[in-house]
C-alpha positions in Angstrom: -27.4 -38.9 56.7 -26.3 -39.6 53.1 -22.7 -38.4 52.8 -22.8 -38.0 49.1 -24.9 -35.1 47.8 -27.2 -35.3 44.8 -24.5 -34.2 42.4 -22.4 -37.3 43.3 -19.7 -35.5 45.3 -19.0 -36.9 48.7 -18.8 -33.7 50.9 -18.4 -35.6 54.2 -14.6 -35.3 54.2 -15.0 -31.5 53.8 -17.9 -30.9 56.2 -17.2 -33.6 58.8 -13.5 -34.6 58.5 -12.0 -37.1 60.9 -8.7 -35.2 60.9 -7.5 -31.7 59.9 -4.1 -30.4 59.0 -3.7 -26.6 59.0 -0.9 -25.4 56.8 0.4 -21.9 57.2 -0.7 -21.2 60.8 1.7 -18.7 62.4 2.8 -18.2 66.0 2.3 -14.5 65.3 -1.4 -15.0 64.5 -3.0 -15.2 61.1 -6.0 -16.9 59.4 -4.4 -20.3 59.9 -4.0 -19.8 63.6 -7.6 -18.7 63.8 -8.6 -22.0 62.2 -6.7 -23.9 65.0 -8.3 -21.6 67.6 -11.8 -22.2 66.3 -11.3 -26.0 66.2 -10.4 -25.9 69.9 -13.2 -23.4 70.8 -16.0 -25.4 69.2 -14.8 -28.8 70.6 -13.6 -30.6 67.5 -12.8 -34.2 68.6 -10.9 -35.2 65.5 -7.1 -35.2 65.1 -5.6 -31.8 64.5 -2.1 -31.2 62.9 -0.3 -27.9 62.4 2.2 -27.5 59.6 4.9 -24.8 59.8 8.5 -25.1 58.6 10.1 -23.5 61.7 7.7 -23.2 64.6 7.5 -25.8 67.3 3.8 -25.2 68.0 0.9 -22.8 67.1 -2.1 -22.4 69.4 -0.9 -25.3 71.5 -0.7 -27.7 68.5 2.7 -29.2 67.8 4.0 -28.3 64.3 5.4 -30.5 61.6 7.6 -29.0 58.8 5.4 -30.3 55.9 2.5 -32.6 55.1 4.8 -35.5 54.2 6.2 -35.5 57.8 2.8 -35.9 59.4 2.3 -39.3 61.3 -1.0 -39.8 59.4 -2.6 -38.6 56.2 -5.2 -36.0 57.2 -8.6 -36.2 55.6 -8.8 -32.4 55.1 -6.1 -29.7 54.7 -6.8 -26.1 55.4 -4.3 -23.9 53.6 -3.5 -20.3 54.8 -0.8 -19.3 52.4 -0.7 -17.1 49.3 -2.3 -18.5 46.1 1.0 -19.8 44.6 2.1 -21.6 47.7 -1.5 -22.9 48.2 -1.4 -24.7 44.9 2.0 -26.3 45.8 0.5 -27.6 49.1 -2.7 -28.7 47.3 -0.5 -30.8 44.9 1.4 -32.4 47.8 -1.9 -33.1 49.6 -3.4 -34.8 46.5 -0.3 -37.0 46.1 -0.6 -38.1 49.7 -4.3 -39.0 49.3 -5.9 -36.1 51.2 -9.6 -36.0 50.2 -10.6 -32.4 50.9 -9.2 -28.9 51.2 -10.1 -25.4 52.4 -8.3 -22.8 50.4 -8.4 -19.5 52.2 -6.3 -17.3 50.0 -7.6 -14.9 47.4 -5.9 -14.2 44.1 -7.3 -17.1 42.1 -8.7 -15.1 39.2 -10.7 -16.8 36.5 -8.5 -17.8 33.6 -5.3 -17.3 35.6 -2.5 -19.8 35.5 -2.7 -20.4 39.2 -6.4 -21.2 39.0 -5.8 -23.6 36.1 -3.1 -25.4 38.1 -5.4 -25.7 41.1 -8.2 -27.0 39.1 -6.0 -29.6 37.4 -4.7 -30.8 40.8 -8.2 -31.3 42.3 -9.4 -33.0 39.1 -6.5 -35.3 39.0 -6.8 -36.4 42.6 -10.6 -36.2 42.9 -10.6 -33.7 45.8 -13.4 -31.6 47.1 -12.4 -28.0 47.8 -14.0 -25.2 49.7 -12.8 -21.9 48.2 -10.5 -20.3 47.3 -11.1 -16.9 48.8 -13.2 -18.1 51.7 -13.5 -18.4 55.5 -14.1 -22.1 55.4 -16.7 -24.4 56.9 -18.4 -25.0 60.3 -20.4 -28.1 61.4 -21.9 -27.8 64.9 -22.5 -31.5 65.4 -18.9 -32.4 65.1 -17.3 -29.1 66.1 -15.5 -29.1 62.8 -14.9 -25.3 62.7 -12.4 -25.3 59.8 -13.1 -21.6 59.7 -10.7 -18.7 59.4 -13.2 -15.9 60.3 -14.4 -14.8 63.7 -17.3 -16.7 65.2 -19.2 -16.0 68.4 -18.8 -18.6 71.0 -20.9 -20.3 72.1 -22.8 -20.1 68.8 -26.5 -21.0 69.6 -27.5 -24.4 68.4 -30.4 -24.6 66.0 -31.7 -25.7 62.6 -30.2 -22.9 60.3 -27.7 -23.8 57.7 -25.8 -20.9 56.0 -24.3 -20.9 52.5 -22.5 -17.7 51.9 -20.6 -16.7 48.8 -19.0 -13.9 50.9 -17.5 -15.1 54.1 -17.6 -11.6 55.7 -21.4 -11.6 55.3 -21.5 -14.1 58.2 -20.7 -11.2 60.6 -23.7 -9.2 59.4 -26.0 -12.2 59.7 -24.9 -13.8 63.0 -23.6 -11.0 65.2 -26.7 -8.7 65.2 -28.7 -11.7 66.3 -26.6 -12.2 69.5 -28.9 -12.8 72.4 -31.9 -13.4 70.2 -31.2 -17.1 69.4 -30.3 -17.5 65.7 -29.6 -21.2 66.0 -26.9 -22.3 63.6 -26.1 -25.9 62.6 -23.8 -25.4 59.6 -21.9 -22.6 57.9 -20.2 -22.8 54.5 -18.5 -19.9 52.8 -18.0 -21.0 49.2 -15.7 -18.3 47.9 -14.7 -18.7 44.3 -16.0 -22.3 44.1 -13.1 -24.1 42.5 -15.0 -27.4 42.8 -17.8 -27.3 45.4 -20.4 -24.7 44.8 -23.7 -23.4 46.2 -25.7 -26.2 44.5 -23.5 -28.9 46.1 -23.8 -27.4 49.5 -27.5 -26.9 49.2 -27.9 -30.6 48.4 -25.7 -31.5 51.4 -27.7 -29.4 53.8 -31.1 -30.6 52.5 -29.9 -34.1 53.3 -28.7 -33.1 56.7 -31.5 -34.0 59.2 -30.2 -31.3 61.7 -30.8 -28.5 59.1 -34.4 -27.3 58.9 -33.9 -24.0 57.0 -31.2 -22.9 54.6 -30.1 -19.3 54.1 -28.0 -18.5 51.0 -26.2 -15.3 50.2 -25.8 -15.6 46.4 -23.5 -13.6 44.1 -23.6 -15.9 41.1 -25.3 -19.2 40.2 -23.0 -21.6 38.4 -25.1 -24.7 38.4 -28.8 -23.8 38.0 -29.7 -27.4 37.3 -28.1 -28.8 40.4 -29.5 -26.0 42.5 -33.0 -26.5 41.2 -32.9 -30.3 41.9 -31.7 -29.6 45.5 -34.2 -26.8 46.0 -37.1 -29.1 44.9 -36.0 -31.7 47.3 -35.9 -29.0 50.1 -39.5 -28.2 49.3 -40.5 -31.9 49.4 -38.9 -32.2 52.9 -40.5 -29.0 54.1 -37.2 -27.2 54.5 -37.5 -23.5 53.5 -34.7 -22.0 51.5 -34.1 -18.2 51.9 -32.0 -16.4 49.3 -30.4 -12.9 49.4 -28.9 -12.3 46.0 -26.9 -9.4 44.8 -25.0 -8.0 41.7 -26.0 -7.7 38.1 -26.2 -10.3 35.3 -25.6 -8.5 32.0 -27.7 -9.8 29.2 -26.0 -10.5 25.9 -25.9 -7.6 23.4 -28.2 -9.4 21.1 -30.9 -10.0 23.8 -30.9 -6.3 24.6 -32.2 -5.6 21.1 -35.5 -7.2 21.9 -38.5 -5.7 23.8 -38.3 -8.8 26.0 -34.9 -7.8 27.3 -36.3 -4.7 28.8 -39.5 -6.4 30.0 -37.7 -9.2 31.8 -35.0 -6.8 33.2 -31.7 -7.5 34.7 -33.2 -8.9 38.0 -36.3 -10.7 37.0 -34.7 -13.8 35.4 -33.0 -15.0 38.6 -36.0 -13.9 40.6 -38.4 -15.9 38.4 -36.1 -19.0 38.6 -36.0 -18.8 42.4 -39.8 -18.2 42.6 -40.4 -21.3 40.4 -38.6 -23.3 43.1 -40.6 -22.0 46.0 -37.5 -20.1 47.4 -38.1 -17.2 49.8 -36.4 -14.1 48.4 -35.3 -11.1 50.5 -33.8 -7.8 49.6 -31.2 -7.0 52.2 -29.2 -8.6 55.0 -31.7 -7.4 57.8 -34.6 -9.1 56.0 -32.3 -12.2 55.5 -31.3 -12.5 59.2 -34.8 -11.8 60.6 -36.4 -14.3 58.2 -34.0 -17.0 59.1 -34.5 -16.3 62.8 -38.2 -16.6 62.5 -38.2 -19.7 60.2 -35.6 -21.3 62.5 -37.5 -20.6 65.7 -39.4 -23.8 65.8 -42.7 -21.9 65.8 -44.9 -22.7 62.9 -47.5 -20.2 61.6 -51.0 -21.7 61.9 -52.4 -19.7 59.1 -51.6 -17.4 56.2 -52.2 -14.1 58.0 -51.3 -12.4 61.3 -52.9 -9.9 63.7 -50.8 -7.3 65.5 -51.3 -5.4 68.7 -49.6 -2.4 70.2 -50.0 0.4 72.8 -48.9 2.8 70.1 -51.1 4.2 67.4 -48.0 5.2 65.4 -46.5 1.8 65.5 -49.8 0.3 64.5 -50.2 2.6 61.5 -46.6 2.2 60.3 -46.8 -1.6 60.6 -50.1 -1.6 58.6 -48.4 0.4 55.8 -45.3 -1.8 55.7 -47.4 -4.9 55.7 -49.3 -3.8 52.7 -46.1 -2.8 50.8 -44.5 -6.2 51.4 -47.7 -8.3 50.9 -48.2 -9.5 54.5 -51.8 -10.3 55.1 -53.5 -8.4 58.0 -57.2 -9.5 57.9 -59.9 -7.3 59.4 -61.2 -8.4 62.8 -64.4 -10.5 62.9 -67.6 -8.8 64.0 -67.7 -10.7 67.4 -64.1 -9.9 68.0 -64.5 -6.3 67.2 -67.6 -6.0 69.4 -65.7 -7.6 72.4 -62.8 -5.2 71.9 -65.1 -2.2 71.8 -66.8 -3.3 75.0 -63.4 -3.4 76.8 -62.0 -0.4 75.1 -64.9 2.1 74.5 -62.5 4.8 73.2 -62.0 2.7 70.1 -65.2 2.7 68.1 -63.8 0.8 65.2 -61.0 -1.6 66.3 -58.8 -2.8 63.5 -55.8 -4.9 62.7 -53.3 -3.8 63.8 -55.1 -3.0 67.1 -54.0 0.2 68.9 -54.7 -0.7 72.5 -53.9 2.9 73.5 -52.1 4.1 76.6 -54.9 2.6 78.7 -53.4 -0.9 78.1 -49.9 0.5 78.9 -51.1 1.3 82.4 -53.4 -1.7 83.0 -51.7 -5.1 82.5 -55.0 -6.9 82.9 -56.5 -4.9 80.1 -53.5 -5.5 77.9 -53.8 -9.2 78.4 -57.5 -9.2 77.8 -57.3 -7.2 74.6 -54.3 -9.1 73.2 -55.9 -12.5 74.0 -59.1 -11.5 72.3 -57.2 -10.6 69.1 -55.2 -13.9 69.4 -58.5 -15.8 69.4 -59.5 -14.4 66.0 -60.2 -17.3 63.5 -57.7 -18.3 60.8 -54.7 -16.5 62.2 -51.1 -17.7 61.6 -49.8 -15.8 64.6 -50.1 -12.9 67.0 -47.6 -10.0 66.7 -46.7 -7.6 69.6 -45.3 -4.3 68.4 -42.8 -2.8 70.8 -41.6 0.8 70.5 -38.4 0.2 72.4 -35.9 -2.6 72.3 -32.7 -0.9 73.5 -31.8 -0.4 77.2 -33.5 2.9 78.1 -35.5 4.1 81.1 -38.9 3.2 79.5 -37.9 -0.3 78.6 -39.3 -1.7 81.8 -42.7 -1.2 80.3 -41.9 -3.3 77.3 -40.3 -6.0 79.5 -43.6 -6.2 81.3 -45.4 -6.5 78.0 -43.1 -9.3 77.0 -44.0 -11.1 80.1 -47.7 -10.6 79.4 -47.2 -11.9 75.8 -45.7 -15.1 77.2 -48.7 -15.6 79.4 -51.0 -15.0 76.4 -49.0 -17.4 74.2 -49.2 -20.1 76.8 -53.0 -20.4 76.4 -53.5 -19.2 72.8 -53.9 -21.5 69.9 -51.6 -19.4 67.7 -47.8 -18.7 68.1 -46.6 -15.3 69.3 -43.9 -13.1 67.8 -42.5 -9.8 69.2 -41.4 -7.0 66.9 -39.3 -4.0 67.9 -40.4 -1.1 65.7 -36.8 0.1 65.3 -33.7 -1.8 64.4 -30.6 -1.6 66.3 -29.4 -3.4 69.5 -32.0 -5.4 71.5 -32.4 -4.8 75.2 -30.6 -7.9 76.6 -33.1 -8.5 79.4 -36.1 -8.2 77.0 -34.4 -10.6 74.5 -33.6 -13.0 77.3 -37.2 -13.0 78.6 -38.6 -13.8 75.2 -35.9 -16.3 74.2 -36.5 -18.3 77.4 -40.1 -18.7 76.4 -39.2 -19.5 72.8 -40.8 -16.3 71.4 -38.8 -14.7 68.6 -37.9 -11.0 68.8 -37.5 -9.4 65.4 -35.9 -6.0 64.9 -37.3 -3.4 62.5 -40.7 -3.1 61.0 -39.8 -3.8 57.4 -37.5 -6.8 58.0 -40.0 -8.2 60.5 -42.9 -7.8 58.0 -40.9 -9.6 55.3 -40.0 -12.4 57.7 -43.6 -12.7 58.8 -44.7 -12.9 55.2 -42.3 -15.7 54.6 -43.3 -17.4 57.8 -47.0 -17.4 57.0 -46.6 -18.4 53.4 -43.5 -20.5 52.9 -45.2 -23.8 53.2 -47.8 -22.9 50.7 -45.4 -21.7 47.9 -45.9 -23.7 44.7 -43.0 -25.2 42.8 -43.2 -25.2 39.0 -39.6 -25.6 38.0 -38.5 -28.7 36.0 -35.0 -29.6 34.9 -34.3 -28.4 31.4 -33.1 -30.9 28.9 -29.4 -31.4 28.9 -29.2 -30.4 25.2 -31.8 -29.3 22.8 -33.1 -32.3 20.9 -34.5 -30.6 17.8 -32.7 -29.2 14.7 -32.4 -25.7 16.2 -34.0 -22.4 15.1 -32.0 -21.0 12.2 -30.2 -17.7 12.7 -32.1 -14.3 13.1 -35.7 -14.5 12.0 -38.2 -11.6 11.9 -41.5 -10.8 10.4 -43.1 -13.3 8.1 -40.2 -15.8 8.4 -40.5 -15.8 12.2 -44.3 -16.1 12.0 -44.0 -19.2 9.8 -41.7 -20.8 12.3 -44.2 -20.1 15.1 -47.1 -21.4 13.0 -45.3 -24.7 12.4 -44.9 -24.9 16.2 -48.6 -24.5 16.8 -48.9 -20.8 17.6 -51.9 -19.2 15.8 -50.7 -16.5 13.4 -52.3 -13.8 11.4 -53.2 -14.4 7.7 -50.8 -12.4 5.5 -49.6 -12.0 1.9 -46.6 -10.5 0.2 -47.5 -7.3 -1.5 -46.5 -7.4 -5.2 -48.9 -6.3 -7.9 -51.0 -3.2 -6.9 -54.1 -4.8 -8.4 -53.6 -7.9 -6.2 -53.3 -5.7 -3.1 -56.5 -3.7 -4.0 -58.3 -7.0 -4.4 -57.0 -8.2 -1.1 -58.3 -5.1 0.7 -61.7 -5.6 -0.9 -61.7 -9.2 0.2 -60.5 -8.7 3.8 -62.2 -5.4 4.4 -59.2 -4.0 6.3 -55.5 -4.7 6.2 -52.3 -3.8 8.0 -49.4 -3.0 5.7 -45.9 -3.3 7.1 -42.2 -3.7 6.1 -40.7 -7.1 6.4 -36.9 -6.9 6.9 -34.7 -8.6 9.5 -33.0 -5.3 10.4 -36.2 -3.3 10.9 -37.2 -4.5 14.4 -39.2 -1.6 15.7 -41.3 -0.9 12.6 -43.8 1.4 14.3 -41.0 3.7 15.4 -39.8 3.9 11.8 -43.2 4.6 10.3 -43.1 1.3 8.5 -46.6 0.1 9.6 -50.0 1.3 8.4 -53.0 -0.1 10.5 -56.6 -0.6 9.6 -56.4 0.5 5.9 -59.8 0.0 4.3 -59.5 1.9 1.0 -57.8 -0.1 -1.8 -56.2 3.0 -3.4 -54.9 4.2 0.0 -53.5 0.7 0.6 -51.5 0.9 -2.6 -50.1 4.3 -1.6 -49.1 3.1 1.8 -47.4 0.1 0.3 -45.3 2.3 -1.9 -44.4 4.6 1.0 -43.3 1.7 3.2 -41.3 0.1 0.3 -39.3 3.3 0.1 -38.3 2.8 3.8 -36.7 -0.6 3.2 -32.9 -0.7 3.7 -31.0 -1.2 0.4 -28.8 -4.2 -0.3 -28.9 -7.7 1.0 -31.0 -9.2 2.4 -33.8 -7.7 0.3 -36.8 -6.4 2.1 -40.4 -6.6 1.1 -43.8 -5.3 2.0 -46.5 -7.5 3.4 -50.2 -7.1 4.0 -52.0 -8.8 7.0 -55.7 -9.2 7.7 -56.6 -6.6 10.3 -57.8 -8.0 13.6 -60.2 -5.5 15.1 -61.7 -7.3 18.0 -58.7 -7.9 20.3 -59.3 -7.4 24.0 -55.6 -7.2 24.9 -52.2 -7.1 23.3 -49.7 -9.4 24.9 -45.9 -9.8 24.6 -44.7 -13.4 24.9 -40.9 -13.5 25.0 -37.8 -15.5 25.9 -34.4 -14.2 26.8 -31.3 -16.2 27.5 -30.0 -15.2 31.0 -26.3 -15.9 31.6 -27.2 -17.8 34.8 -30.5 -19.5 34.5 -30.7 -19.9 30.7 -33.8 -19.3 28.6 -36.4 -17.4 30.6 -40.0 -16.8 29.6 -42.1 -13.8 30.3 -45.7 -12.8 29.4 -46.6 -9.2 29.7 -48.7 -6.4 28.3 -47.5 -5.9 24.7 -47.7 -3.7 21.7 -45.8 -0.4 21.4 -46.0 0.2 25.1 -44.4 -3.0 26.2 -41.5 -1.4 28.2 -43.8 1.1 29.8 -45.1 -1.3 32.4 -41.7 -2.2 33.8 -40.2 -5.7 34.6 -42.7 -8.6 34.5 -42.8 -11.9 36.2 -40.7 -14.6 34.5 -40.1 -18.3 34.6 -37.2 -20.5 33.3 -37.9 -23.0 30.5 -39.3 -25.5 30.4 -42.8 -24.5 31.5 -46.0 -26.3 32.2 -49.6 -25.0 32.2 -49.5 -24.1 35.9 -46.4 -22.0 35.4 -47.9 -20.1 32.5 -51.1 -19.5 34.5 -49.0 -17.9 37.3 -47.4 -15.6 34.8 -50.9 -14.5 33.6 -52.0 -13.8 37.1 -49.4 -11.1 37.6 -50.6 -7.5 37.4 -51.3 -5.5 35.3 -51.6 -8.4 32.8 -54.3 -10.1 34.9 -56.5 -7.1 34.9 -56.2 -6.7 31.1 -57.1 -10.3 30.5 -60.1 -10.1 32.9 -61.6 -7.4 30.8 -60.3 -3.9 31.5 -62.6 -0.8 31.4 -65.5 -2.6 29.9 -63.7 -4.9 27.5 -64.8 -8.5 27.4 -62.6 -11.1 29.2 -59.8 -12.5 27.0 -59.4 -16.1 25.9 -57.0 -17.3 28.6 -57.2 -20.9 27.5 -56.1 -20.1 24.0 -53.4 -17.8 25.4 -52.0 -20.5 27.6 -52.0 -22.9 24.7 -50.1 -20.4 22.5 -47.5 -19.7 25.2 -46.9 -23.4 25.7 -46.4 -23.9 22.0 -44.0 -21.0 21.8 -42.1 -22.1 24.9 -42.0 -25.7 23.7 -40.4 -24.5 20.4 -37.6 -22.7 22.3 -37.2 -25.6 24.8 -36.6 -28.0 21.9 -34.8 -25.9 19.4 -33.6 -22.8 21.2 -30.0 -23.8 21.8 -28.7 -21.0 19.5 -31.3 -18.4 20.4 -30.5 -15.3 22.5 -34.0 -13.9 22.5 -37.3 -14.6 20.9 -40.7 -12.8 21.2 -44.2 -12.5 19.8 -45.3 -8.9 20.1 -48.1 -8.4 19.9 -50.0 -11.6 20.4 -53.6 -10.4 20.1 -55.9 -11.9 22.6 -59.5 -12.1 21.4 -62.6 -12.6 23.6 -63.1 -15.8 25.5 -63.6 -18.6 23.1 -62.3 -16.8 20.1 -58.6 -17.5 20.3 -55.4 -15.6 19.9 -53.5 -14.3 16.9 -49.7 -13.6 16.6 -49.1 -10.6 14.3 -45.4 -10.0 14.6 -42.4 -12.0 15.9 -38.7 -12.2 15.9 -36.0 -14.7 16.9 -32.4 -13.4 17.5 -29.4 -15.7 17.3 -27.0 -16.0 20.2 -23.8 -14.6 18.7 -22.2 -13.7 22.0 -21.5 -17.2 23.3 -21.1 -20.8 22.3 -23.1 -23.9 23.1 -23.2 -25.0 26.7 -23.9 -21.8 28.6 -24.9 -23.7 31.8 -21.5 -25.5 31.9 -19.3 -22.4 31.7 -17.5 -21.2 34.8 -19.1 -17.9 35.5 -17.4 -14.9 37.1 -20.4 -12.6 36.7 -22.7 -11.5 39.4 -26.4 -12.0 39.4 -28.9 -9.3 40.4 -31.6 -10.0 42.9 -35.3 -9.2 42.6 
């Protein structure tokens, strides 16, 4: 294994230290003594020191009064003291040549003097640090459990690596899986990430041959570039990455002024970023745990869909509903398969997927096996799912233990892997779990978490990756300040976005002549402070009478704000043959940077809710994926009799717009074209209004700032 991760930091002294000193462990018991206990429990073979100014020993380890009195310099120091004393120990460790540290204490607030001191120490001595405010790290292969939290022992071995920004989340992930074999290779609780963050740890785990799937609990993303590079490598190596993210990333005040801010939403920027990397996203800790369990089971789905069987009609119906809600494919049974099932189960005239085998199969094991095996033989399946109504230790559980045994027999001869799903969450019946675990068949708890896990299992290796590292700095001259209306359209036109033909309204006679020449015009105000002109009555559409056009121009001129900058009235050629109005926008997200979305546009842009997004830069494949999202896809295909829109021209325009922002958007908080009129296939697109909003809330270098904000999940 390459000890240095892709960011250049050598994490081996932190993750697999040859020696550990624990400072602050107490004979009375505390987090430091728990670290010593965990090192012993998990068989760490390296040298262990304990540091305490008065005690003779803690947890059977002889104590030394300070680091300087140790017989050898430890490779890693775990510090279980308050934040002020922790920095003093960190300074002493750095002077001695210690290479890594785990800082357990909280209290290192962003901007605080203690935090600044700690950062200066680790920078001066080139140390790698886990924490502060963390449990620590665990590496199964070496037994290096430099971990101040409680861990089940023995912890089942397996390919799962956990990166958790909240150490306490480890209990919710690991403990409910007890007896169901969630195999763990590595755990890192990153805490406040003084030096080593999620991106560094992801790179380490991707390069660890013992880790086959990575689970990340994410509260804030500080290094989107490094994370993206590591996640792409994970995809190349066929190592799924599962993310449960939480919190809220506030948009800048300027971005909230744009339609795009509402369309992208607080959650969608991070979700779009993760989606572009092929990352599996889940919504709660139960989905997180069950997904990791299934992906780490060693059983690979053989197709993109599953079939389910149960002796319960209720379980079958509920699973069908949940599967549709989460996007898990349950294909209909083939005609030969349905005919064979009907012959064996004449009470069912139209067998479906899921298959309700009825109470007859509950009383007849041979019938159960025959029916389930027939379903397992359906073509193109990724797996067979057995729905169990009981998982807890109750009188009727003997029936489900018998069904588990029958499932094992079916799986032994079937060409698809088998998965058992308990309809309810809660504790698993230990004997049922043991029966299935011995055969290597995963037991998932709860219909919705199981359906989400199955969706990931059947689709994770077919997820496209479209992310590309953004340029370190914009190379162009930059977009100047706030631009709206005609000025914004000129900027877009220079970038290659097709824009509507327009004129400044001056002399009434010239306007009348323009109406006669064009046939129909749109008259609107042009002022940087008038962003939602339709709401202000500052737009007149499809004006065909010259005299009426002059009247509308005078009315709209009266609405212009007084003073500087001076506003004006413009006339645009009216475009009557659009098949769809589209919003193309970019918003600067505090975590992932400039993020693109394409959605239904016009005055109803916000009505459709958050749309799919993608971080800049983008390529054609990424834009096509944005256009495939509903309801936009239906609009572009020709909704309610309208002709299909010109997707090729739309993609070209979006790429031109996105390219402008990628090159010159360093000072932009938000930018949008709304609407971009999409004409019929082969006729092109036309931008009729646009705005660019300067980023006044922050300075250059967003991605390099230390963030204390939290990011909201999809």
